[in-house]
C-alpha positions in Angstrom: -33.4 0.3 -22.9 -30.0 -1.3 -23.4 -29.3 -4.7 -22.0 -25.7 -5.9 -21.9 -24.8 -9.5 -21.2 -21.2 -10.4 -20.4 -22.0 -14.1 -20.2 -19.8 -16.0 -22.6 -21.3 -18.3 -25.3 -25.0 -17.5 -24.8 -26.8 -19.9 -27.2 -28.1 -18.3 -30.4 -31.6 -19.6 -29.6 -31.7 -17.7 -26.3 -30.5 -14.5 -27.9 -33.1 -14.8 -30.7 -35.9 -15.5 -28.2 -35.1 -12.5 -26.1 -34.7 -10.1 -29.1 -38.0 -11.4 -30.5 -40.0 -11.2 -27.3 -38.6 -7.9 -26.1 -38.2 -6.0 -29.4 -38.4 -2.7 -27.7 -35.1 -3.4 -25.9 -31.6 -3.3 -27.4 -29.5 -6.4 -26.5 -25.7 -6.6 -26.6 -24.3 -10.0 -26.0 -20.6 -9.8 -25.3 -18.0 -12.6 -24.9 -17.0 -11.7 -21.3 -16.4 -8.5 -19.4 -13.3 -7.5 -21.4 -15.6 -6.9 -24.3 -18.6 -5.8 -22.4 -16.8 -3.0 -20.5 -17.0 -0.9 -23.6 -20.8 -0.9 -23.4 -21.3 -0.3 -19.7 -21.7 3.4 -20.0 -25.1 3.1 -21.8 -26.3 -0.1 -20.1 -29.6 0.0 -18.2 -29.4 -3.7 -17.4 -26.3 -5.9 -17.0 -26.3 -9.7 -17.0 -23.1 -11.1 -15.3 -21.8 -13.8 -13.1 -20.9 -11.1 -10.6 -17.2 -11.9 -10.0 -16.2 -9.6 -12.8 -17.7 -6.5 -11.2 -15.8 -3.9 -9.1 -16.2 -0.3 -8.0 -14.8 1.1 -11.3 -17.2 -0.8 -13.5 -20.2 0.2 -11.3 -19.1 3.9 -11.6 -18.7 3.6 -15.4 -22.2 2.2 -15.7 -23.9 5.5 -15.2 -27.4 4.5 -16.3 -27.4 1.1 -14.7 -30.7 0.2 -13.0 -30.6 -3.6 -12.7 -27.9 -6.2 -12.3 -29.0 -9.8 -13.1 -26.4 -12.1 -11.6 -26.3 -15.5 -13.3 -25.0 -17.1 -10.1 -26.3 -17.7 -6.5 -23.1 -16.8 -4.7 -22.2 -13.1 -4.8 -19.6 -12.7 -2.1 -17.2 -10.9 -4.4 -19.6 -8.2 -5.6 -19.1 -4.5 -4.6 -22.4 -4.3 -2.8 -21.5 -1.0 -1.0 -21.2 0.8 -4.3 -24.3 -0.9 -5.7 -26.3 0.0 -2.6 -25.3 3.6 -2.8 -26.6 3.8 -6.4 -29.9 2.0 -5.5 -29.3 -0.5 -8.3 -31.6 -3.5 -8.3 -29.9 -6.9 -8.0 -31.4 -10.3 -8.7 -29.8 -13.7 -9.0 -30.6 -17.2 -10.1 -31.0 -18.8 -6.7 -32.7 -22.1 -7.1 -31.6 -23.1 -10.6 -28.6 -25.1 -9.1 -30.9 -27.3 -7.1 -31.1 -30.3 -9.4 -27.4 -30.7 -10.4 -26.1 -29.9 -7.0 -28.5 -32.3 -5.2 -27.5 -35.1 -7.7 -23.9 -34.3 -7.0 -24.4 -34.6 -3.3 -26.2 -37.9 -3.5 -23.7 -39.3 -6.0 -20.7 -38.4 -3.7 -22.3 -39.9 -0.6 -22.9 -43.1 -2.6 -19.3 -43.1 -3.9 -17.8 -42.7 -0.5 -20.2 -45.3 1.1 -19.4 -47.8 -1.7 -15.7 -47.1 -1.7 -15.5 -45.8 -5.3 -12.0 -44.3 -4.9 -10.5 -47.6 -3.6 -12.3 -49.6 -6.3 -11.0 -47.4 -9.1 -7.5 -47.5 -7.7 -7.6 -51.3 -7.5 -8.9 -51.4 -11.0 -5.9 -49.4 -12.2 -3.6 -51.8 -10.5 -5.5 -54.8 -11.8 -6.0 -55.8 -8.2 -8.9 -58.2 -7.3 -9.7 -57.3 -3.7 -13.1 -57.8 -2.1 -12.1 -56.5 1.4 -13.2 -52.8 1.1 -16.0 -52.2 3.5 -19.3 -51.4 1.7 -22.0 -49.4 3.5 -25.4 -48.2 2.6 -26.9 -44.7 2.6 -30.5 -45.9 3.0 -32.3 -45.1 6.2 -29.4 -43.0 7.4 -29.6 -39.6 9.1 -28.9 -36.7 6.8 -28.2 -33.2 8.2 -28.2 -30.3 5.7 -26.7 -27.0 6.7 -29.1 -24.7 4.9 -32.8 -25.1 4.0 -33.1 -23.2 0.7 -33.9 -24.6 -2.8 -30.7 -26.6 -3.1 -31.0 -28.0 0.4 -34.6 -29.0 -0.1 -33.7 -30.9 -3.3 -31.0 -32.7 -1.4 -33.5 -33.6 1.3 -36.0 -34.7 -1.4 -33.5 -37.1 -3.0 -32.5 -38.3 0.4 -36.1 -39.3 1.0 -35.8 -41.6 -2.0 -33.3 -43.5 0.1 -35.6 -43.4 3.2 -33.3 -41.0 5.0 -34.3 -39.1 8.1 -33.7 -35.5 7.0 -32.8 -32.6 9.3 -32.2 -29.0 8.3 -30.2 -26.3 10.0 -31.0 -22.7 9.2 -30.9 -19.2 10.7 -34.6 -19.2 11.5 -35.3 -22.9 12.2 -38.6 -22.6 10.2 -40.1 -25.8 8.7 -39.2 -26.4 5.0 -40.4 -29.0 2.5 -38.8 -32.5 2.6 -37.2 -32.0 6.0 -38.5 -34.1 8.9 -37.4 -31.3 11.1 -35.5 -28.0 11.1 -33.5 -26.5 13.8 -31.9 -23.0 14.2 -28.1 -22.7 14.1 -28.0 -22.2 17.8 -29.1 -25.8 18.3 -26.7 -27.3 15.7 -24.5 -28.8 18.5 -27.4 -31.0 19.5 -28.0 -32.3 16.0 -24.4 -33.0 14.7 -23.8 -36.0 17.1 -26.7 -37.8 15.4 -25.6 -37.3 11.8 -24.5 -40.0 9.4 -24.1 -37.4 6.7 -23.6 -33.6 6.9 -24.1 -31.7 3.7 -23.3 -27.9 3.7 -24.9 -25.6 1.1 -24.5 -22.3 2.9 -23.6 -19.1 1.2 -20.6 -17.0 2.4 -21.9 -14.3 4.8 -20.8 -12.7 8.0 -22.8 -15.3 9.9 -21.5 -18.4 8.0 -17.8 -17.6 7.6 -15.9 -20.2 9.6 -19.1 -21.3 11.3 -17.8 -24.9 11.6 -15.0 -25.2 14.2 -13.0 -28.0 15.7 -15.6 -28.8 18.3 -18.3 -29.3 15.6 -16.3 -32.0 13.9 -15.4 -33.6 17.2 -19.2 -33.8 17.9 -19.9 -35.7 14.7 -19.8 -39.5 14.8 -16.5 -40.9 13.6 -18.4 -42.7 10.8 -19.9 -39.4 9.5 -19.3 -38.1 6.0 -19.0 -34.4 5.6 -19.7 -32.7 2.2 -19.3 -29.0 1.5 -20.7 -27.6 -1.8 -21.7 -24.1 -0.5 -18.7 -21.9 0.2 -15.1 -22.8 1.1 -14.9 -20.3 4.0 -17.4 -22.3 6.0 -14.5 -24.1 7.7 -10.7 -23.4 7.9 -8.5 -25.9 6.1 -6.4 -26.8 9.2 -9.6 -27.5 11.2 -10.9 -29.9 8.5 -7.6 -31.6 8.0 -7.3 -32.2 11.7 -10.8 -33.6 11.9 -10.0 -36.1 9.1 -6.6 -37.0 10.4 -7.8 -37.5 14.0 -10.7 -39.7 12.8 -13.3 -37.3 14.1 -15.1 -37.9 10.8 -14.7 -40.7 8.2 -14.5 -38.7 5.1 -14.8 -35.1 3.7 -16.0 -34.4 0.2 -15.1 -30.8 -0.9 -16.4 -29.0 -4.0 -15.4 -25.7 -2.4 -12.3 -24.7 -0.5 -10.8 -21.7 1.2 -8.3 -21.3 -1.7 -9.5 -21.8 -5.3 -8.1 -23.1 -7.6 -6.6 -25.5 -5.1 -2.8 -25.4 -5.4 -1.0 -28.4 -6.8 0.8 -29.0 -3.5 -2.1 -28.6 -1.2 -2.5 -31.3 1.5 -6.1 -32.0 0.5 -4.8 -33.7 -2.7 -2.8 -36.4 -0.8 -5.3 -37.0 2.0 -6.9 -40.4 1.5 -10.1 -39.5 3.4 -10.7 -36.3 1.4 -12.3 -36.2 -2.0 -11.7 -33.0 -4.0 -13.8 -31.8 -6.9 -13.1 -28.4 -8.7 -16.2 -26.4 -7.8 -18.4 -28.0 -10.4 -21.4 -29.4 -8.5 -23.7 -26.8 -10.1 -22.5 -27.3 -13.6 -25.1 -28.6 -16.0 -26.2 -28.2 -19.6 -29.4 -26.7 -18.2 -27.7 -24.0 -16.2 -27.6 -21.2 -18.7 -31.0 -21.9 -20.2 -32.6 -22.0 -16.8 -30.8 -18.8 -15.8 -31.9 -16.9 -18.8 -35.5 -18.2 -18.4 -35.5 -16.6 -15.0 -34.1 -13.4 -16.4 -36.8 -13.4 -19.1 -39.5 -13.8 -16.6 -38.0 -10.9 -14.5 -37.5 -8.7 -17.6 -41.2 -9.0 -18.4 -42.0 -7.8 -14.9 -39.3 -5.1 -15.0 -40.6 -3.6 -18.3 -44.3 -3.9 -17.6 -44.3 -3.1 -13.9 -46.8 -5.9 -13.4 -46.1 -8.9 -11.2 -43.3 -9.6 -8.8 -39.6 -9.9 -9.5 -38.0 -13.1 -8.4 -34.8 -13.5 -6.3 -34.3 -9.8 -5.3 -31.1 -9.4 -3.3 -30.8 -7.3 -0.2 -27.8 -5.2 -1.2 -27.1 -4.3 2.4 -26.8 -7.9 3.5 -25.4 -9.3 0.2 -27.9 -12.1 -0.2 
C-alpha cells in the first residue's frame, strides 16, 4: 500500500512514527501537491488539505481508495468525481476546537474591553479613560452550529457564566449548551443574543443563511463573530448592519473574498475586526491531524474498529 502526503513540512518525528508503526505501508511525504502529483498514479491513500484537488488529479490517482483531508472545511473538493469512484473521504473535524474556541473568546473579550481603541491610543501616546468597558460574564451567547468547535466555545463560555444557546439543523441537545434550537427558530433566538458566534461549514443550506432581517433582529449591542465560512453572509449585508448600528461590532476571520483585497471596505470600518483566516492555527494542528490519521489507518489496514469522521461525499460533509 502506498500512502502519499502532500502536506508541507510534516515533522520528522511524525514521519518516523508512521513508518515504524506501519512498516507494511510505503510512505511518500511530499512538499505540496506540485511534488506529490508525480506519485498520484500509484497512491492508495492521499493525505491533503483538500483545496489542491481537482477532477484531473482524481482521474490520475487510478488506485486511490481513501483521501484523508487535514482540514474540516472541504467546500472546494471535487466531490462528484470522488463519489463516482467510491473513494473514502475522512477529515479532521474536531481538532480545531481548542484554538478556535480560544480565538472566539479572546475576540469577544477584546471587543468588549475596547482593545482596538486602547492600542490606537497607545500608539498616539494618548491617555484617555473614556472608552466604554463592558463585561462578557453572564451574557447570552448564541452559537450557530453545535459540533465539536461550537461545543468548546460553549464550554469556555460557561467559564464566564454565560447562558449558552446553540442553533443547528436538527435542534438536538448537545454538551455545554443550555438549550439548542433548530435553524427554523433562529429568528426567535437572535433578539436575545449578546454575542453571536458562527462556526458553520459552507453547504447549500448555510450559504447566505444570514440576511438583513437577521442582523436587524439582533440587539444593537450585539457582537457578531464569524469563523466558519465567509459565504454565510454577503459583504454588503454585513456592512449595512454595522453602518446602520443594527449590531455593535463584527469580528471576521472568514469573508466572501479571501485573501481580502487591500482596498476592501472591511479594512476601514471601525466596527469591523478582520483577521486572516487563522482562528484554527496552532502548533498542535498537524500533530493532532496526523494522530487522527494514524488511528484511522490502523482501522483501515486491519478492518477492525470504526473509522472516525467519514464524510458523506454526496452531501460534502
